[in-house]
KOLFI-119885 format. One line per 4 residues: their letters; for each residue y, x, z of C-alpha. Coordinates in Angstrom, 2 decimals. Layout:
N
A = Y:X:Z  ...
//
This chain:
89
MANT = 128.93:80.86:77.45  128.86:81.71:73.75  131.60:80.11:71.66  130.50:80.54:68.08
VSAQ = 127.44:78.99:66.47  125.98:82.41:65.68  126.50:83.59:69.26  124.80:80.45:70.56
KRNR = 121.85:81.08:68.26  121.65:84.70:69.41  121.62:83.48:73.00  118.72:81.11:72.26
QAQK = 116.80:83.87:70.52  117.38:86.27:73.40  116.09:83.71:75.89  112.92:83.16:73.84
RRTR = 112.34:86.90:73.56  112.94:87.41:77.26  110.40:84.73:78.18  107.82:86.24:75.83
NVQV = 108.48:89.77:77.09  108.17:88.72:80.73  104.80:87.11:79.99  103.53:90.23:78.22
RTGV = 104.73:92.53:81.02  103.11:90.28:83.63  99.84:90.36:81.69  99.94:94.16:81.58
KSAV = 100.57:94.37:85.32  97.74:91.93:86.05  95.31:93.84:83.86  96.14:97.13:85.58
KKVR = 95.83:95.45:88.97  92.34:94.15:88.15  91.15:97.65:87.26  92.67:99.14:90.43
EALE = 91.13:96.44:92.63  87.70:96.97:91.09  88.02:100.70:91.78  89.10:100.08:95.38
NGDT = 86.05:97.86:95.91  83.83:100.58:94.48  82.56:98.38:91.66  82.51:100.79:88.72
AAAT = 80.80:98.32:86.38  83.56:95.75:86.90  86.17:98.49:86.61  84.76:99.55:83.24
VALK = 84.85:95.98:81.94  88.35:95.46:83.34  89.46:98.76:81.77  88.38:97.60:78.33
AAER = 90.35:94.37:78.73  93.33:96.26:80.17  93.39:98.72:77.26  93.60:95.82:74.82
TIAK = 96.34:94.05:76.79  98.42:97.20:77.25  98.06:98.19:73.58  99.14:94.70:72.51
GGSK = 102.23:95.00:74.69  103.01:98.30:73.01  102.54:96.93:69.51  104.96:94.11:70.27
GVVA = 107.55:96.61:71.48  107.61:95.22:75.01  106.12:98.37:76.55  107.23:101.78:75.29
RNAV = 104.70:103.69:73.19  104.47:106.65:75.57  104.14:104.32:78.56  101.21:102.62:76.82
SRKI = 99.44:105.94:76.33  100.19:107.03:79.89  98.93:103.80:81.49  95.72:103.72:79.48
SRLA = 95.08:107.42:80.10  95.58:107.17:83.85  93.37:104.11:84.15  90.62:105.69:82.04
HAVA = 90.80:108.87:84.11  90.53:106.90:87.37  87.54:104.92:86.11  85.81:108.05:84.81
KASP = 86.40:109.80:88.13  84.86:106.90:90.06  81.87:106.48:87.74  78.65:108.29:88.66
K = 77.86:111.28:86.51
//
């Protein structure tokens, strides 16, 4: 346990950040999962809608610094590629 007042405050701040970061990461995972499930079911229209929502969620996670910038680009790119591949030409 932290002994000084400043260390106690840092501990409180770290706990708040951790809670927020976990929520953001969970949201990113859920968004990706929705796109993948729509693709597995063969529903390209739902996958396209889910992709748009997922892009926004993932980008928000990146802007907050929870998800690394390159990871954001990679996740969005892979999802978009998968949806484009499944969509009829």
